[in-house]
Structures are given as structure tokens and as C-alpha cells.
LODREN-33596 format. One record per residue (C-alpha): residue number from 1; y, z, x. Coordinates in Angstrom, 3 decimals, always signed. Each point is the difference from the previous one (the first is absolute). Example, Ala and Ser with C-alpha at 12.3 -4.5 7.8 and 13.67 -1.06 7.14 Angstrom:
2
REC pos       yy       zz       xx
REC   1   -4.500   +7.800  +12.300
REC   2   +3.440   -0.660   +1.370
end
This chain:
463
REC pos       yy       zz       xx
REC   1   -0.022   -0.006   +0.035
REC   2   +2.418   +0.746   +2.770
REC   3   -0.112   -3.444   +1.534
REC   4   +0.781   -1.418   -3.426
REC   5   +3.066   +2.289   -0.342
REC   6   +1.263   -1.127   +3.350
REC   7   -0.571   -3.749   -1.004
REC   8   +1.845   +0.732   -3.314
REC   9   +2.904   +1.461   +1.795
REC  10   +0.269   -2.870   +2.459
REC  11   -0.221   -2.395   -2.826
REC  12   +2.943   +1.659   -1.741
REC  13   +1.873   -0.214   +3.260
REC  14   -0.648   -3.661   +0.174
REC  15   +1.002   -0.475   -3.578
REC  16   +3.269   +1.724   +0.775
REC  17   +0.394   -2.290   +3.021
REC  18   -0.513   -3.049   -2.259
REC  19   +2.390   +1.351   -2.509
REC  20   +2.779   +0.504   +2.508
REC  21   -1.246   -2.734   +2.263
REC  22   +2.221   +1.334   +2.753
REC  23   +1.871   +3.085   +0.921
REC  24   +3.039   +0.739   -1.945
REC  25   +3.235   -1.421   +1.491
REC  26   +2.401   +1.305   -2.595
REC  27   +0.937   -1.032   -3.549
REC  28   +2.053   -3.149   +0.672
REC  29   +0.332   -2.778   -2.379
REC  30   -0.224   -2.975   +2.202
REC  31   -2.142   -1.417   +2.903
REC  32   +1.586   -1.500   +3.140
REC  33   +0.467   -3.764   -0.533
REC  34   -0.947   +0.070   -3.609
REC  35   +2.977   +1.487   -1.742
REC  36   +0.339   +2.324   -2.979
REC  37   -3.231   +0.666   -1.951
REC  38   +1.959   +1.264   -2.999
REC  39   +3.262   -1.053   -1.584
REC  40   +1.159   +2.466   -2.611
REC  41   +1.492   -0.937   -3.261
REC  42   +3.368   +1.402   +1.093
REC  43   +0.183   -2.543   +2.857
REC  44   -0.069   -3.086   -2.279
REC  45   +3.135   -2.160   +0.003
REC  46   +1.594   -1.043   -3.292
REC  47   +0.156   -3.811   -0.595
REC  48   +1.239   +0.006   -3.586
REC  49   +1.016   +2.755   -2.350
REC  50   +1.233   -0.759   -3.561
REC  51   -0.341   +1.324   -3.488
REC  52   -2.850   -2.448   -0.564
REC  53   -2.029   +0.866   +3.152
REC  54   -0.252   +0.839   +3.598
REC  55   -1.603   -1.491   +3.129
REC  56   -0.657   +2.028   +3.092
REC  57   -1.739   -1.195   +3.204
REC  58   -1.505   +1.032   +3.292
REC  59   -1.306   -1.902   +3.023
REC  60   -3.024   +1.079   +2.044
REC  61   -1.927   -1.262   +2.998
REC  62   -3.592   +0.525   +1.218
REC  63   +0.368   -0.190   +3.695
REC  64   -2.059   -3.285   +0.167
REC  65   +2.897   -2.481   -0.756
REC  66   -0.364   +0.590   -3.752
REC  67   +3.215   +0.634   -1.959
REC  68   +0.143   +0.619   -3.659
REC  69   +2.705   +0.342   -2.572
REC  70   -0.552   +2.160   -3.057
REC  71   +2.191   -0.077   -3.136
REC  72   -0.084   +2.539   -2.908
REC  73   +1.312   -1.717   -3.111
REC  74   +0.923   +2.015   -3.110
REC  75   +1.043   -1.756   -3.179
REC  76   +1.185   +1.620   -3.264
REC  77   -1.484   -1.340   -3.251
REC  78   +1.416   -3.311   -1.032
REC  79   +1.150   -1.051   +3.547
REC  80   -0.257   -3.073   +2.179
REC  81   -0.629   -0.446   +3.634
REC  82   +1.756   -3.277   +0.685
REC  83   -1.792   -2.929   +1.576
REC  84   -0.598   +0.042   +3.669
REC  85   -1.703   -2.192   +2.654
REC  86   -2.697   +1.836   +2.009
REC  87   +0.218   -0.433   +3.825
REC  88   -3.472   +1.504   +0.456
REC  89   -3.004   +1.153   -1.931
REC  90   +0.636   +2.885   -2.413
REC  91   -2.748   +2.359   -1.202
REC  92   +1.084   +2.480   -2.640
REC  93   -1.288   +3.040   -1.939
REC  94   +1.207   +1.020   -3.432
REC  95   +0.627   +3.810   +0.075
REC  96   +1.149   +0.395   -3.601
REC  97   +1.178   -1.809   -3.040
REC  98   -0.658   -3.570   -1.016
REC  99   +1.570   -3.368   +0.272
REC 100   -0.444   -3.748   +0.879
REC 101   +0.178   -1.747   +3.228
REC 102   +0.765   -3.735   -0.224
REC 103   -0.295   -2.223   +3.029
REC 104   -0.197   -3.489   +1.336
REC 105   -2.139   -0.540   +3.072
REC 106   +0.747   -2.686   +2.710
REC 107   -2.747   -2.219   -1.282
REC 108   +0.966   +0.275   -3.661
REC 109   +3.064   -2.002   -0.949
REC 110   -0.441   -0.758   -3.698
REC 111   -0.636   +3.424   -1.564
REC 112   +0.554   +3.683   +0.366
REC 113   -2.866   +2.513   +0.027
REC 114   +0.225   +3.669   -0.995
REC 115   -1.976   +3.194   +0.086
REC 116   +0.502   +2.977   -2.273
REC 117   -0.334   +3.229   +2.032
REC 118   -0.692   +3.592   -0.753
REC 119   -0.433   +3.180   +1.977
REC 120   -2.768   -0.234   +2.623
REC 121   +0.242   -3.910   +0.347
REC 122   +0.249   -1.622   +3.336
REC 123   +0.712   -3.653   +0.719
REC 124   +1.192   -2.414   +2.671
REC 125   +2.704   -2.739   -0.009
REC 126   +0.023   -2.462   +2.813
REC 127   +2.932   -0.767   +2.241
REC 128   +2.036   -2.934   -1.175
REC 129   -0.330   +1.162   -3.568
REC 130   +2.804   +0.532   -2.333
REC 131   -0.398   +2.928   -2.393
REC 132   +1.807   +2.425   -2.369
REC 133   -1.042   +3.069   -1.807
REC 134   +0.642   +1.305   -3.533
REC 135   -0.562   +3.607   -1.045
REC 136   -1.258   +0.741   -3.493
REC 137   +2.842   -0.093   -2.569
REC 138   -1.058   +3.104   -1.849
REC 139   +2.368   +2.727   +0.991
REC 140   -2.605   +2.725   -0.436
REC 141   -2.175   -1.436   +2.703
REC 142   -0.108   +1.430   +3.582
REC 143   +2.079   -1.643   +2.695
REC 144   -1.903   -2.959   +1.693
REC 145   -0.493   +1.188   +3.504
REC 146   -1.398   -2.409   +2.592
REC 147   -1.033   +0.803   +3.621
REC 148   -0.037   -3.289   +2.035
REC 149   -0.891   -0.800   +3.572
REC 150   +1.141   -2.991   +1.911
REC 151   -0.979   -1.258   +3.503
REC 152   +3.020   +0.274   +2.145
REC 153   -1.525   -2.485   +2.486
REC 154   -0.975   -3.493   -0.835
REC 155   -3.776   -0.187   +0.650
REC 156   +0.102   -3.744   +0.282
REC 157   +2.167   -0.031   +3.068
REC 158   +0.090   +3.721   +1.033
REC 159   +3.882   -0.263   -0.099
REC 160   +1.994   +2.713   -1.789
REC 161   +1.610   -0.982   -3.231
REC 162   +3.503   +0.778   -1.190
REC 163   +0.717   +3.545   -0.980
REC 164   -0.355   -0.764   -3.719
REC 165   -3.371   -0.543   -1.617
REC 166   +1.513   -2.372   -2.432
REC 167   +3.084   -1.846   -0.981
REC 168   +1.785   -0.181   -3.380
REC 169   -0.212   -3.361   -1.456
REC 170   +3.721   +0.079   -0.861
REC 171   +0.866   +0.570   +3.665
REC 172   -2.129   -2.919   +1.141
REC 173   +1.624   -2.462   -2.464
REC 174   +3.473   +1.288   +0.814
REC 175   -0.530   -0.550   +3.525
REC 176   +0.508   -3.773   -0.260
REC 177   +3.341   -1.844   -0.100
REC 178   +1.478   -0.554   -3.401
REC 179   -0.251   -3.888   +0.364
REC 180   -3.707   +0.255   +0.912
REC 181   -0.742   +2.092   -3.031
REC 182   +2.128   -2.177   -2.273
REC 183   -1.835   -3.103   +1.122
REC 184   -3.478   +1.601   -0.024
REC 185   +0.293   +1.301   -3.577
REC 186   +2.206   -2.705   -1.389
REC 187   +2.486   +2.336   -1.524
REC 188   +3.858   +0.453   +0.167
REC 189   +1.749   +1.877   +2.674
REC 190   +0.954   +2.708   -2.553
REC 191   -3.557   +0.704   -0.638
REC 192   -0.812   +0.434   +3.667
REC 193   +3.054   +2.309   +0.474
REC 194   -1.040   +2.058   -2.906
REC 195   -3.397   +0.605   +1.622
REC 196   +1.239   +0.547   +3.506
REC 197   +3.082   +1.999   -0.284
REC 198   -0.873   +2.708   -2.404
REC 199   -0.910   +3.482   +1.077
REC 200   -3.715   +0.270   +0.835
REC 201   -1.923   +2.504   -2.093
REC 202   -2.236   +2.677   +1.519
REC 203   -3.787   -0.674   +0.242
REC 204   -0.813   +1.959   -3.166
REC 205   +1.995   -0.525   -3.087
REC 206   -0.337   +1.035   -3.707
REC 207   -1.465   -2.621   -2.449
REC 208   +2.276   -1.082   -2.716
REC 209   -1.232   +1.207   -3.482
REC 210   +0.308   -1.928   -3.252
REC 211   -0.887   +2.231   -2.993
REC 212   -3.466   +1.488   +0.863
REC 213   -1.232   -2.768   +2.082
REC 214   +0.659   -0.814   +3.703
REC 215   +2.029   -3.273   +0.715
REC 216   -0.551   -1.598   +3.440
REC 217   +3.051   -2.269   -0.340
REC 218   +0.016   -3.156   +2.091
REC 219   -3.015   +1.116   +2.112
REC 220   -2.362   -2.602   -1.408
REC 221   -3.761   +0.890   +0.053
REC 222   +0.578   +3.704   -0.237
REC 223   -1.200   +1.593   -3.155
REC 224   +0.158   +3.489   -1.752
REC 225   -2.845   +2.293   +0.710
REC 226   -0.260   +0.513   -3.668
REC 227   -0.590   -3.683   -0.821
REC 228   -3.344   -1.234   -1.115
REC 229   -2.265   -1.681   +2.453
REC 230   -0.206   -3.097   -2.072
REC 231   +3.569   -0.762   +0.498
REC 232   -0.305   -0.465   +3.682
REC 233   -0.756   -3.456   +1.477
REC 234   -0.525   -1.113   +3.541
REC 235   -0.876   +3.510   +1.019
REC 236   -3.064   +0.778   +2.206
REC 237   -0.836   +3.654   -0.554
REC 238   -1.377   +1.876   +2.928
REC 239   -1.584   +3.365   +0.320
REC 240   +0.795   +2.867   +2.464
REC 241   -2.385   +2.521   +1.382
REC 242   +0.304   +3.456   -1.498
REC 243   -0.994   +3.018   +2.068
REC 244   -0.440   +2.399   -2.963
REC 245   -2.093   -2.532   -2.029
REC 246   -2.344   -1.104   +2.746
REC 247   -3.156   +1.758   +1.151
REC 248   +0.649   +2.008   +3.164
REC 249   -1.968   -0.802   +3.201
REC 250   -0.556   +3.854   +0.655
REC 251   +0.241   +2.599   -2.814
REC 252   -1.046   +3.514   -0.370
REC 253   +1.456   +3.408   -1.061
REC 254   +2.141   -0.003   +3.078
REC 255   +1.922   -3.302   -0.829
REC 256   -0.486   -3.680   +0.232
REC 257   +1.146   -2.939   +2.143
REC 258   +0.196   -3.735   -0.665
REC 259   +0.504   -2.786   +2.638
REC 260   +1.332   -3.403   -1.261
REC 261   -0.632   -3.336   +1.739
REC 262   +0.561   -3.660   -0.911
REC 263   -3.491   +0.068   -1.532
REC 264   +1.317   +2.390   -2.616
REC 265   +3.310   -1.728   -0.424
REC 266   +0.332   -3.707   +0.503
REC 267   +3.769   +0.211   +0.521
REC 268   -0.585   +1.844   +3.305
REC 269   -1.994   -2.958   +1.367
REC 270   +1.740   -1.406   +3.049
REC 271   +2.036   +3.213   +0.417
REC 272   -0.450   +2.456   +2.971
REC 273   +0.472   +2.798   -2.412
REC 274   -2.643   +2.021   -1.930
REC 275   +0.599   +3.102   -2.017
REC 276   -1.540   +3.387   -0.680
REC 277   +0.351   +3.183   -1.913
REC 278   -1.136   +3.521   +1.002
REC 279   +0.012   +2.710   -2.773
REC 280   -0.880   +3.382   +1.285
REC 281   -0.647   +2.893   -2.351
REC 282   +1.010   +3.498   +0.956
REC 283   -1.479   +1.495   +3.184
REC 284   -1.434   -3.446   +1.166
REC 285   -0.093   -2.094   +3.047
REC 286   -0.542   -3.708   +0.894
REC 287   -2.467   +0.112   +2.923
REC 288   +1.441   -0.986   +3.427
REC 289   -0.140   -3.760   +0.467
REC 290   +1.726   -2.841   +1.765
REC 291   +0.788   -3.715   -0.769
REC 292   -1.061   -2.334   +2.698
REC 293   +2.343   -2.901   -1.135
REC 294   +2.408   +1.337   -2.430
REC 295   +3.234   +2.036   -0.095
REC 296   +0.391   +2.311   -3.027
REC 297   +3.377   +0.293   -1.655
REC 298   -0.533   +2.591   -2.788
REC 299   +2.534   +1.466   -2.540
REC 300   -0.614   +3.331   -1.491
REC 301   +0.329   -0.521   -3.785
REC 302   -0.930   +3.460   -1.187
REC 303   -0.509   +3.483   +1.489
REC 304   +0.176   +1.324   +3.469
REC 305   -2.452   +0.088   +2.943
REC 306   -0.497   +0.122   +3.789
REC 307   -0.746   -3.028   +2.179
REC 308   -1.687   +0.369   +3.297
REC 309   -0.088   -2.876   +2.421
REC 310   -1.212   -0.527   +3.567
REC 311   +1.540   -2.240   +2.566
REC 312   -2.079   -2.407   +2.128
REC 313   +2.390   +0.172   +3.067
REC 314   -0.482   +1.840   +3.224
REC 315   -0.017   +2.872   -0.247
REC 316   -1.195   -0.035   -3.550
REC 317   +1.769   +2.406   -2.387
REC 318   +0.007   +0.929   -3.654
REC 319   +2.697   +0.598   -2.493
REC 320   +0.268   +1.556   -3.446
REC 321   +2.620   -0.220   -2.521
REC 322   +0.699   +0.774   -3.624
REC 323   +0.518   -2.826   -2.522
REC 324   +1.553   +0.116   -3.521
REC 325   +0.603   -2.399   -2.867
REC 326   +2.104   -2.944   +1.182
REC 327   -0.763   +0.326   +3.664
REC 328   -1.394   -2.866   +2.030
REC 329   -2.968   +0.631   +2.408
REC 330   -0.707   -2.590   +2.684
REC 331   -3.358   +0.039   +1.927
REC 332   -0.451   -2.760   +2.550
REC 333   -3.324   -1.641   +0.400
REC 334   -2.520   +1.749   +2.226
REC 335   +1.660   +3.497   -0.573
REC 336   -2.463   +2.385   -1.646
REC 337   +1.535   +1.841   -3.048
REC 338   -0.841   +2.286   -2.917
REC 339   +1.873   +1.130   -3.129
REC 340   -0.261   +3.500   -1.556
REC 341   +1.189   +1.396   -3.289
REC 342   +1.163   +3.611   -0.645
REC 343   -1.785   +2.512   -2.119
REC 344   +2.512   -0.125   -2.774
REC 345   +0.625   -3.727   -0.389
REC 346   -1.505   -3.461   +0.473
REC 347   +1.130   -2.692   +2.461
REC 348   +0.232   -3.709   -0.970
REC 349   +1.019   -2.878   +2.272
REC 350   +0.179   -3.630   -0.690
REC 351   -0.019   -2.199   +3.108
REC 352   +0.106   -3.489   +1.542
REC 353   -2.307   -0.944   +2.868
REC 354   +1.485   -2.560   +2.318
REC 355   -2.892   -1.917   +1.536
REC 356   -0.551   -1.736   +3.269
REC 357   -3.547   -0.920   -0.816
REC 358   -2.824   +1.005   -2.299
REC 359   +0.201   +3.903   -0.345
REC 360   -2.462   +2.694   -1.054
REC 361   +1.110   +3.617   +0.404
REC 362   -2.210   +1.906   +2.400
REC 363   -0.855   +3.626   -0.783
REC 364   -1.132   +2.662   +2.483
REC 365   -2.168   +1.831   -2.435
REC 366   -2.108   -0.803   -3.123
REC 367   -3.497   -0.820   -0.787
REC 368   +0.598   -3.708   -0.488
REC 369   +3.402   -0.727   +1.528
REC 370   -0.032   +1.928   +3.401
REC 371   +0.650   -2.288   +2.848
REC 372   -1.484   +2.667   +2.338
REC 373   -3.363   -0.195   -1.607
REC 374   -0.418   -3.473   +1.215
REC 375   +0.398   +1.031   +3.728
REC 376   -3.020   +1.090   +2.105
REC 377   -0.294   +3.690   -0.175
REC 378   -0.536   +0.561   +3.690
REC 379   +3.070   -2.116   +0.851
REC 380   +2.060   +1.862   -2.565
REC 381   -1.172   +3.269   +1.419
REC 382   +1.031   -1.125   +3.618
REC 383   +3.393   -1.033   -1.405
REC 384   +0.602   +3.451   -1.375
REC 385   -1.768   +1.731   +2.918
REC 386   -2.302   +1.975   -2.327
REC 387   -3.737   +0.145   -0.450
REC 388   -1.527   -2.578   -2.268
REC 389   -1.098   +2.622   -2.455
REC 390   +3.700   +0.741   -0.751
REC 391   +0.633   -3.648   -0.812
REC 392   -3.133   -0.185   -2.090
REC 393   +1.158   +3.018   -1.999
REC 394   +3.495   -1.356   -0.343
REC 395   -1.065   -3.233   -1.374
REC 396   -2.686   +1.327   -2.399
REC 397   +0.500   -1.412   -3.472
REC 398   +2.119   +2.737   -1.610
REC 399   +3.045   -1.676   -1.029
REC 400   -0.447   -2.467   -2.883
REC 401   +3.479   -1.211   -0.697
REC 402   +3.197   -0.876   +1.897
REC 403   +2.084   +2.079   -2.395
REC 404   -0.905   +3.671   +0.534
REC 405   +1.004   +3.493   -1.208
REC 406   +2.087   +1.785   +2.546
REC 407   +1.436   +3.225   -1.468
REC 408   +3.198   +1.218   +1.723
REC 409   -0.260   -2.687   +2.713
REC 410   +3.461   -1.316   -0.621
REC 411   +1.368   +3.434   -0.101
REC 412   -1.651   +0.893   +3.391
REC 413   +1.317   -3.178   +1.563
REC 414   +3.438   +0.699   -1.309
REC 415   -0.229   +3.474   +1.585
REC 416   -0.987   -1.509   +3.309
REC 417   +2.938   -2.360   -0.258
REC 418   +2.372   +2.988   -0.406
REC 419   -1.674   +1.805   +2.900
REC 420   +0.451   -3.170   +2.063
REC 421   +3.609   -0.321   -1.007
REC 422   +0.542   +3.789   +0.913
REC 423   -1.722   -0.510   +3.289
REC 424   +2.182   -3.083   +0.733
REC 425   +3.068   +2.012   -0.745
REC 426   -1.179   +2.824   +2.341
REC 427   -0.732   -2.493   +2.629
REC 428   +3.355   -1.612   -0.368
REC 429   +1.577   +3.507   +0.218
REC 430   -1.990   +0.744   +3.195
REC 431   +1.220   -3.319   +1.495
REC 432   +3.624   +0.947   -0.897
REC 433   -0.470   +3.453   +1.631
REC 434   -1.455   -1.512   +3.062
REC 435   +2.933   -2.540   +0.169
REC 436   +2.411   +2.989   -0.366
REC 437   -1.697   +1.825   +2.799
REC 438   +0.106   -3.063   +2.259
REC 439   +3.654   -0.468   -0.776
REC 440   +0.695   +3.701   +0.924
REC 441   -2.069   -0.358   +3.189
REC 442   +1.972   -3.201   +0.955
REC 443   +3.217   +1.876   -0.509
REC 444   -1.149   +2.821   +2.275
REC 445   -1.174   -2.477   +2.618
REC 446   +3.321   -1.997   -0.279
REC 447   +2.093   +3.141   +0.479
REC 448   -2.101   +1.072   +2.977
REC 449   +0.423   -3.539   +1.584
REC 450   +3.750   +0.036   -0.536
REC 451   +0.332   +3.444   +1.509
REC 452   -2.061   -1.028   +3.081
REC 453   +2.334   -2.980   +0.334
REC 454   +3.095   +2.119   -0.121
REC 455   -1.437   +2.377   +2.601
REC 456   -0.786   -2.992   +2.315
REC 457   +3.546   -1.330   -0.477
REC 458   +1.439   +3.382   +0.971
REC 459   -2.152   +0.208   +3.179
REC 460   +1.142   -3.412   +0.991
REC 461   +3.659   +0.974   -0.489
REC 462   -0.497   +3.032   +2.163
REC 463   -1.523   -1.963   +2.788
end
């Protein structure tokens, strides 16, 4: 029995080693050469803010040349996001409310297409597309809130694009000379002047109302969300993928997760984006894993949690940070990561995976998903410098799922973060004290040197 107890203790030590992966370096929020791993909601910049809606944005990088622009679009009921031309692919998630996205893709010149969206939907629009968005006209409905991600680097030629993810159609038309527009459209100079020299509206405006119905004025092809489907002609309806209606890939009492690829949503085909959702119940954890060929850009859409990630640099280091609703979490490819929820609330993230090839998340533990189980036991034992029996016990088939119960784990990690922060403060104070001592010692030495110089000068005078 005694040898078994020793093995069990060693196995627990190795488990702890796998959990931390390396010795703690302090609770920082970024890795060298990678950039911030979390961008809080408070750090977003405001692009548009009107009575009809708001757009905020943030830019992130993954340390591998990948740059991404995220926008958070909020539209009050009966509002219109005016038509724009996409500079790059756009993948979006509907956080709340409902509405209609109408678009014309670069290979479609004779008709518009539309998609009606609700909470949980995800969809992709290709670069070169023109699109606009209508929120539901019912004033009792929730605001339409859309989280969108754009490539900030053109994947076709690897050159960075202009700062904006899209251009307003009115700005593009207005960029031409008056005579060019007059000739192109075959209209009078007064018509062109009326279009070009008026004050440009913000990106989100209210829809004009006529009685109880919504009127879309001169925007041909746009219809009310309350109109009957039979009234619509030349419209090809498409369907988004909904996270809350689909069957999860993994589901148990600790939560569920779903990964979305172009096989699940045809609109993603040809894009270098996929999507995922992680929904952790209280006191739960997503088992540690890494993505071989994908960077994860996740948005916390509900609750709070703790994220722990491990760098792959030299020396390796790990970092922990809290994340709340509205924060953006960036995990570059190859960097191991885990997410944990607190005992008193769940933790839900929706994310976009930017791919550089076919990707399948690799988990450290798990009966079916553990990447370590594939390796030769003796080789793995040599890697950890432990007996093979320790590795055999470690990899015994105990963990069935990748989403696990982990009571008080988030709280304990938060406590370690606070201890690390306190330790950093004490270390900084010690460094300050050392500097003060060095300055005092330098002053004493300097005064002694000057006194010696004065005495030498006096001796020389006497001689």
C-alpha cells in the first residue's frame, strides 16, 4: 500500500505540473512579442454614438502577424445601419435582439440577398460585399446587438488594409468629381450637388415611420420586417447558424461547447474564420488545451471567469487574468489555455478562430481527446523525468469530458493573482529601497572623494 501512496502523491505533483505547466512568473496579462491577452470593455473606442445606436471598436494582434478589428454594434428598435462596402471579410454574432441583414456580394449584381437574424446567430459576409442592417421595428423588442470581427490584414497579399473595415457608400460616390457623376448617372448638376454637398448622416439612423408600418423611402429592395414573405421577389433567403439551437459538441452538467466550421455554415467556406461558443456552468473548467493552427479571439457575453494561458517562449511563463462581460480575450495559436467559472455564476464566451490551416484543438487530459495519451509512455516519463508508473497513473482513463467540475478553482487562482500582485509590489518596494541605499552610498562616497581632493589641493599649495 505504501508504494501506491507514493505513486499517487507523485501523480498529483505531475498533475499540478501539467496544470501550471511552468513555474509562476507573476500575474501579467500579456506575453513578450504577443501583446495584450485581454482588452477590457472599458478600453473600447467609440466610433458612432447617436440616439439610434452606438458602435465601439477595438484592435488586437496575435504576435504572428495577425491583426483583427472588432466592432460592437448596438441598434435601437426601428433603426438602420446605412449601406457600406466591406474592405475585408466580416464574421458576426448576434448578442441580442433581431433584425435583417441585406447584402449584395461581389459576384451578385442583379439582386440583393438577406438574412433574418436573432440572438445566437452567426454569419459571414465576404469582402467586396455591400450590406446594411435593419433592427426590428417593434419598440418593445431588445436592442439589436452585433459583435463583428474583421481581418485587419488582407490575407490575399498580406498587406495591411486601411484603418477602416468598411466605407460608407455615400462617401465613395461623393469622392468623384461632379462632372463625372453627372455623366455617369445622366442627371442634372443640381441632382449631383444635392447628393454631394449635404451633411452626411451617422452610420446608424432611425427609420422613418408611416402610421404603424415602416417605410424605407427610396431604398429600393428593402422591405419591412413585418411584411409577408409572399410580397418579396428576387430575394434568396439564407440561413445562419444558431449556437443555442444547435446540438453541442460537448455537453454535461458542467456546461457545453460548440465549434463551428464551414461544414456547419456554408457562408464560412473560403473564409479563414471559424467560430465557437463555450458555456461553463458554475464551478466549472474547460480542460487545458491548445490550438495548433488557430488564434482564438473570444468575447465574454455573460458572467465572469478566470483565464489561464501559457506562453511558448523562452523562458516559458504563464499568466492569469479575470474576464467579465464585454471583455475580449486573445489566445494566439500554440499557446495552452483554460477557462474557469466562479462558484456563484457561469461564464459564457463566443469566439472567432482565425485559421492558418486545418485546426483541431489538442487537450492535455481526457479519455478520448488527450494528446499525451498518444505518446509513448516511456518517452513521456523521460520528458518529465519521472518513473513510467507515474505517467501510467496520470494517463489512466479517469477524465471522460473536456468540461469538468472545478469547485473554487477560479477563486483560488484569483487569490494567487492577488498574492502575485502583492509580491510584485513588495519586490518593487525592495528595489526602490535598494536604489535609495545606493544613492545614499554614492553621496557618501562622493563627499569623501571631494574631501580627499580638497586635502590634496591644500598640500600642493603648502608645497
